[in-house]
Structure formats: C-alpha cells, structure tokens
C-alpha positions in Angstrom: -23.3 24.1 -5.8 -24.5 22.2 -3.2 -26.2 20.1 -6.3 -23.9 18.4 -7.8 -22.4 17.8 -4.0 -25.9 16.7 -3.0 -25.9 14.1 -5.7 -22.6 13.0 -5.8 -22.6 12.2 -1.5 -26.2 10.6 -2.0 -25.4 9.1 -5.6 -25.1 5.2 -4.3 -29.1 5.6 -3.1 -30.3 5.6 -6.7 -28.0 3.2 -8.1 -30.7 0.2 -8.0 -34.2 0.8 -6.5 -34.9 -2.4 -5.5 -32.8 -6.4 -5.8 -33.3 -7.9 -8.7 -36.6 -10.8 -8.8 -34.9 -14.6 -9.2 -36.6 -16.8 -11.1 -35.7 -20.8 -12.2 -33.6 -19.6 -15.7 -31.7 -16.3 -14.4 -28.8 -16.5 -13.3 -27.7 -16.0 -9.5 -24.7 -14.5 -7.5 -25.6 -14.4 -4.3 -28.4 -14.5 -1.7 -30.7 -12.4 -0.1 -31.0 -12.9 4.0 -32.5 -10.4 7.3 -31.6 -9.9 10.3 -33.5 -8.8 12.8 -31.3 -6.1 14.6 -31.8 -6.0 18.3 -28.7 -2.8 18.2 -30.6 -0.7 15.5 -33.9 -1.9 16.4 -35.0 -2.5 12.7 -34.6 -5.8 10.4 -31.5 -5.3 7.8 -31.0 -7.1 4.3 -27.6 -8.4 3.4 -26.9 -10.0 0.4 -24.4 -13.1 0.2 -22.3 -14.6 -2.5 -19.9 -17.8 -1.9 -17.4 -18.9 -3.5 -18.4 -22.2 -5.3 -15.3 -24.4 -5.1 -15.9 -25.5 -1.4 -17.6 -29.2 -1.9 -17.5 -31.6 0.0 -14.2 -30.5 1.6 -14.9 -29.7 5.7 -11.6 -27.7 5.3 -12.5 -25.0 2.8 -13.4 -21.8 4.6 -12.5 -18.0 3.6 -11.9 -14.7 4.4 -15.1 -12.0 4.5 -15.1 -9.0 2.7 -18.2 -6.5 4.3 -19.4 -3.5 1.5 -21.7 -0.7 2.4 -23.7 0.5 -0.3 -24.7 -3.3 -0.9 -27.0 -2.9 -3.6 -24.8 -0.5 -5.3 -21.5 -2.8 -5.7 -22.4 -6.1 -4.4 -22.6 -7.2 -8.9 -19.1 -5.8 -9.7 -17.1 -7.0 -6.6 -18.0 -10.3 -6.8 -17.2 -10.6 -9.9 -13.7 -9.2 -9.6 -13.6 -11.3 -6.4 -14.8 -14.7 -8.4 -12.2 -13.3 -11.0 -9.5 -12.4 -9.5 -9.2 -15.9 -6.7 -10.3 -17.9 -10.5 -7.1 -16.6 -11.9 -4.4 -16.7 -8.6 -4.5 -13.1 -8.0 -6.4 -13.4 -4.9 -8.3 -16.1 -2.1 -11.6 -16.5 -2.9 -13.4 -14.5 -0.6 -17.4 -14.8 1.0 -19.2 -11.3 0.0 -21.3 -9.4 2.8 -23.2 -6.6 1.7 -25.0 -4.9 3.7 -28.3 -2.6 2.1 -28.8 0.5 3.4 -32.4 2.0 5.1 -31.2 5.4 6.4 -27.8 5.6 5.0 -26.6 9.4 6.6 -28.0 7.7 9.6 -25.2 4.8 9.6 -22.6 5.9 7.5 -21.8 9.5 9.5 -20.2 8.9 12.5 -21.4 12.3 14.2 -24.0 14.6 14.1 -24.0 17.6 11.4 -26.5 19.4 9.5 -23.7 21.4 7.8 -22.1 20.6 4.3 -18.7 20.9 3.5 -19.1 24.7 3.3 -20.6 25.5 6.1 -24.4 25.6 4.6 -26.9 23.7 6.6 -29.5 21.1 5.2 -31.4 20.0 8.2 -33.8 18.0 6.4 -31.3 15.3 5.2 -28.9 15.4 8.1 -31.5 14.9 10.5 -30.4 11.9 11.4 -26.8 12.0 10.5 -25.1 10.6 13.5 -25.9 6.8 14.4 -21.9 5.7 12.7 -21.2 3.7 16.5 -24.5 2.0 16.0 -24.4 1.1 12.7 -20.7 -0.3 13.5 -22.3 -1.9 16.9 -24.4 -3.4 14.3 -21.6 -4.4 12.6 -19.2 -5.9 14.9 -21.7 -7.4 17.7 -24.6 -8.9 15.6 -23.5 -9.1 11.5 -20.1 -10.5 11.7 -21.5 -13.2 14.4 -24.5 -14.0 12.1 -21.6 -14.7 9.0 -18.9 -16.6 11.4 -22.0 -18.9 12.4 -23.8 -19.5 9.2 -20.7 -20.1 6.8 -16.9 -20.8 6.8 -15.3 -18.3 7.3 -11.2 -17.2 8.3 -11.0 -14.6 10.6 -9.4 -12.5 8.2 -12.3 -9.6 7.5 -11.9 -6.2 4.6 -14.0 -3.9 5.2 -15.1 -1.4 1.9 -16.9 1.9 1.1 -17.8 4.5 -1.3 -18.2 8.6 0.3 -20.2 8.5 3.3 -18.9 4.4 3.4 -15.6 5.6 3.1 -15.7 8.1 6.1 -17.3 5.1 7.6 -14.0 2.6 6.9 -12.2 5.7 8.5 -13.8 5.8 11.2 -13.7 2.2 12.1 -9.7 2.7 11.4 -9.7 4.9 13.6 -11.6 4.0 16.6 -12.3 0.3 16.0 -8.6 -1.1 14.0 -9.0 -4.7 15.5 -12.2 -4.9 13.5 -11.0 -5.6 10.2 -6.9 -7.1 8.7 -8.1 -4.3 5.7 -9.5 -1.2 5.0 -10.9 0.4 1.2 -11.9 3.7 1.4 -13.0 4.9 -1.8 -13.8 9.2 -2.1 -14.5 9.1 1.3 -16.5 12.3 3.0 -13.1 13.5 5.2 -15.1 16.6 5.4 -17.5 15.4 7.3 -18.6 17.1 10.1 -15.7 20.3 10.3 -13.2 17.5 9.1 -13.4 15.8 12.7 -12.6 12.2 11.3 -9.3 14.5 10.4 -8.3 15.4 13.5 -9.0 12.6 14.7 -6.7 10.8 12.9 -4.0 13.2 13.2 -3.8 12.2 16.8 -4.6 8.6 16.9 -2.8 7.6 14.4 0.2 9.0 16.1 -0.4 7.0 19.2 -1.4 3.5 18.4 0.0 0.6 16.3 -1.0 -0.6 13.2 1.1 -4.2 12.4 -0.4 -6.6 10.5 -3.7 -3.5 9.5 -3.7 -2.1 5.7 -5.5 0.8 4.1 -6.5 1.3 0.8 -7.4 5.2 -0.2 -8.8 5.9 -3.4 -9.5 10.0 -4.3 -11.6 11.1 -7.6 -10.8 14.2 -10.1 -13.9 16.1 -9.0 -12.0 19.5 -9.0 -12.5 22.4 -11.4 -11.1 21.3 -14.3 -8.0 23.5 -14.9 -6.8 22.6 -11.2 -4.1 19.3 -10.5 -3.7 18.1 -7.5 -0.6 20.5 -6.9 -3.1 24.2 -7.0 -5.9 22.8 -5.6 -3.6 21.9 -1.6 -3.1 26.0 -1.7 -6.9 26.7 -3.4 -10.2 27.7 -2.1 -12.4 27.2 -3.5 -15.4 25.0 -2.2 -15.8 23.3 -5.5 -12.0 22.2 -5.2 -12.8 21.0 -1.5 -13.2 17.3 -1.8 -9.8 16.5 -3.3 -8.0 19.1 -1.0 -9.3 17.3 1.9 -8.4 13.9 1.0 -5.0 15.2 -0.4 -5.0 16.7 3.5 -6.1 13.3 5.3 -3.0 12.3 2.4 -0.6 14.3 4.7 -1.6 13.6 8.1 -0.8 9.8 7.0 2.0 10.4 5.4 3.4 12.2 9.1 2.6 8.9 10.8 5.4 7.0 10.3 5.9 5.0 13.5 1.9 3.4 13.6 3.3 0.9 11.2 0.0 1.0 9.3 0.5 -0.8 5.3 -1.3 2.2 3.6 -1.0 3.3 -0.5 -2.9 6.3 -2.0 -3.9 7.0 -5.4 -5.9 9.8 -6.7 -7.8 9.1 -10.1 -7.1 11.7 -12.9 -10.0 10.0 -15.3 -12.9 8.7 -12.6 -15.8 10.8 -10.8 -17.1 10.6 -7.9 -19.6 7.8 -9.6 -16.9 6.2 -11.9 -14.1 5.5 -9.4 -15.4 2.8 -7.3 -15.0 0.2 -9.9 -11.7 0.8 -10.5 -10.6 1.2 -7.3 -11.9 -1.7 -5.5 -10.2 -3.3 -8.1 -6.7 -1.5 -7.5 -7.7 -2.5 -3.2 -8.1 -6.2 -4.4 -4.2 -6.5 -6.2 -3.0 -3.8 -3.7 -3.2 -5.9 -1.1 -3.2 -9.4 -2.2 -0.4 -8.5 -4.5 2.2 -11.4 -3.4 -0.2 -13.5 -3.1 0.4 -15.6 -6.9 2.9 -17.9 -7.4 6.1 -15.9 -9.2 7.0 -19.0 -11.4 4.5 -19.9 -14.2 2.8 -23.1 -13.4 4.3 -25.2 -15.8 7.8 -24.0 -14.7 9.1 -27.9 -14.2 11.8 -26.5 -11.2 8.5 -26.0 -8.9 8.8 -28.6 -6.1 7.0 -29.5 -3.0 9.2 -27.2 -0.8 8.8 -24.4 -3.0 4.8 -24.8 -2.8 4.7 -24.9 1.0 6.8 -22.4 1.7 4.7 -20.1 -0.4 1.5 -20.8 1.1 3.3 -20.5 4.5 3.9 -17.3 3.5 0.5 -16.5 2.3 -0.3 -17.2 5.8 1.0 -15.8 7.6 0.5 -12.2 6.0 -3.5 -13.2 6.2 -2.9 -14.2 9.1 -4.4 -17.7 9.3 -3.5 -21.2 7.2 -4.2 -21.4 3.9 -4.0 -24.0 1.9 -2.6 -24.9 -1.8 -5.8 -25.0 -4.2 -6.5 -28.6 -5.1 -6.6 -27.0 -8.9 -3.5 -26.5 -8.6 -1.3 -29.3 -6.9 -3.0 -31.7 -9.1 -1.8 -29.3 -12.8 1.9 -29.6 -11.0 1.4 -33.2 -10.3 -0.3 -34.3 -13.6 2.8 -31.6 -15.5 5.4 -33.6 -13.7 3.5 -37.1 -14.4 3.4 -35.9 -18.0 7.4 -35.3 -17.8 8.1 -38.6 -16.1 9.5 -36.8 -13.3 7.1 -39.2 -10.8 9.1 -38.4 -7.1 7.9 -35.2 -7.8 4.3 -36.0 -9.4 4.0 -38.1 -6.7 4.6 -35.2 -3.9 1.8 -33.0 -5.5 -0.4 -36.2 -5.6 0.0 -36.5 -1.9 -0.1 -33.3 -1.0 -3.5 -32.9 -2.0 -4.5 -36.2 -0.6 -2.5 -34.9 2.8 -5.0 -31.2 2.0 -8.2 -32.8 1.1 -9.1 -36.0 2.5 -12.5 -35.7 1.6 -12.1 -34.7 -1.8 -12.7 -37.6 -4.6 -10.7 -35.8 -7.1 -7.7 -36.2 -5.3 -8.4 -39.3 -5.3 -8.5 -40.1 -9.1 -5.7 -38.5 -9.8 -3.6 -40.8 -7.6 -5.1 -43.1 -9.5 -4.5 -42.3 -13.0 -0.3 -41.7 -11.4 -0.3 -45.8 -9.9 -1.6 -46.8 -13.3 1.3 -44.6 -15.2 3.4 -46.2 -13.5 2.1 -49.5 -14.2 0.8 -50.6 -9.9 -2.9 -52.3 -11.1 -3.6 -53.2 -7.2 -3.2 -49.2 -6.0 -3.7 -47.6 -8.7 -7.5 -49.9 -7.5 -7.3 -49.0 -3.9 -7.4 -45.3 -5.7 -10.2 -45.5 -7.0 -11.9 -46.9 -5.2 -11.5 -44.5 -2.9 -12.2 -41.2 -5.1 -15.3 -43.2 -5.8 -16.2 -44.3 -2.2 -16.5 -40.5 -2.2 -18.5 -39.6 -4.8 -19.7 -41.3 -8.0 -18.2 -40.2 -11.3 -18.6 -41.8 -14.4 -15.5 -41.2 -15.8 -13.3 -43.0 -12.2 -16.0 -45.6 -12.4 -14.9 -46.6 -15.8 -11.2 -46.5 -14.5 -11.8 -48.6 -12.0 -13.5 -51.4 -14.7 -10.5 -51.2 -16.9 -8.2 -51.4 -14.8 -10.6 -54.5 -12.8 -11.4 -56.3 -16.5 -7.4 -57.2 -16.9 -6.1 -60.0 -15.6 
C-alpha cells in the first residue's frame, strides 16, 4: 500500500523531466525565467504565460494564477485559460508556474517523516517542513518580481495538487490575504497527523474570509466496493485519503459565519493523477461563473448601460476595474450599425474610444461608422487617427478611397 501512496504523492515530479527545448519552428506558449531567491538561498525557475491581446494598449493588465508543480500543469492550465477567456467565460490571465527543486521540502508546512498510517520514511521526508519559507519566497520575492516585470492586476489565484493542494490549504488558513482564490486539488490533508485539519477547525471559526474563494477537489482513490457514504465510517488505510478529504469538507461545513465562498466536488471517475485537469477547469468556471454576459451578443436589446452595469459587477467580483473587451464592444457596434440603429452603434464605438484610446482598431471602426453615416470629414479624421497609431493596409485603402472622392 505504501508504494501506491508513494506514487500518488510524488507523481508530479515525474510527468516532465525537463523543459522542452524551443526553436524557431516550434510554437511557444510561454517563457522560462530564473529568480535568485535570498529566502530559499537558491535559484528558482518559473514558467510564465502572458495573454497576447494587450498589444500597445497600456491599459491592458491581467490577474495572475500562481501554479505549483510547474512542469506538470503549465501546459494544460494555459490552454484552459486561453480558451475560456477567448469565449468570454473568464478574464485573460497571466499564468506563473513554479518549477520544483525540492518538492517535499517546499510543499509541506511542518516537518514529519511519517506516512498517513504512521509508517516512518525518513529517507523521503527528511527535508520536509520548509513550506513557510516557500510561501515567504512567493510573497516577498516572486509576486513582487511578477508585478514589476508584467502588467498585473491585484487579483491572484493559487492552485496546487496533492502536496501542492496541502500548501494551498495551508496558505488559505495561515496567510489568506495573499490570494483571492484558492484551488486545492486532492490535497494531502493527512500530512503530519492531520495538522492542517486541526488548525483549520479552529481558524475557520475565528477568521473572516469575505471575498475569498476556495475550490476543493477530491479524487476517487477508494477501494472499488466503497462509496463516499460508507468510507466515512471505514477504517482501512487504503481509503484514508478520501476519508480525510471528507472530514475536511465537514470542517468547512461547520464554519458557517466566516463568509468563505467555497465549493467541494468529488470526482467519481477520476483518480489522483487524472483529476487535476478537470478540477482546474471546474475551479475556473466556479470562480468566474458570472463573468460571461447573460445575453447573446447579437441580441439587439443590449445597450451601453447594460454593458456598463455588467462590467461594474465583474469589477466588484474581482476587486479591480475590468473594461469590456474591445472585440465584444466592436461586435455590438457593427451589429447595431448593420441594423441601422445608429445611436446605439455610436454609443458602443465611442465606448471603445474612451476605454482604448491607444488602439488603432477602435478609430478604424469609428471611421466605418462615419462612412455609413455619409460623414466624409469625420470618417477621414478617424482613419487618419487610426493610421497615426498603426499602419494597417485595409485602413489605408479606406482613407485613400475617401480622399479620392471629389
């Protein structure tokens, strides 16, 4: 049994042995950077993914996901973030994946040399208990580095699996202000005789977690004849991981007044190594469940006030000002323009001008509006402004066509 638990616990170390080499004919999804940590007294590699929509727009900045077990989950997480943000289900986000050096040391908050059943394993756990130093590195060195090198918003998410999930829970309990949302995927809450569970039972009754969110995922690691009802009363060590996750859920249930926004989900069809992908997806959908516009974009009942109210609500949800995406507002503008609803079309094009004054595209769109309105002078002014910001062949053709007219 210990060998099975060992494979589960240490799995993230073995998924990728090293970073893939990049060359000119390969698609790159991010960059690797190295930080010299004074706190940890070592160099730490990080993988960083940044959205590509910002362009020259100085207003565009992004919330950040900090991801443990960097090599293991960087690729899947960036893919989900890119796709879900592209279809309007969540904001675009920077992903910062922390590469392991000594995983047991960094992701265990206390020193212990025992497995969940009490069996000693000093060889593998001898360096355990460095979690507080590791979180100090994230708080005092990594986050300031990311904030100084990238355009970031103050919203931060922390995600981890197995021992990484333990570190996520530990941070929520002992340093909750560091992140806005927490993703604990099949966490090892049994560590050190359930120390984190004992702490949580006390702290969650005492602290207030207004504005904080937790997604807690539990995989199916039980024996085949078991279910989540029977396992609660079972005593077999082989079912202990799920049993302890259920016990932690009860701790969350009992803490009614702390205002923590949390969700627990059990994945019947996924085991410990398979659960991270679907759990991360579900966490993103849960945290940003009200992000997408309730109405379809081609609904002509949408007006500027509706858009402003929706994004005001989103801003309150994430704690910073969120602007409506250029592409969304541009679509609404052209949709109303094609329906000859000129006042509404203008209100959307003007909204983009106000929000993205450094974008060539928004002036090009306003030029199209004035062409439709047969206002040659203002159309020329709009296209010239667009070209002053960026030379685009299609915009140049539109301008030259207008200038050629007598």
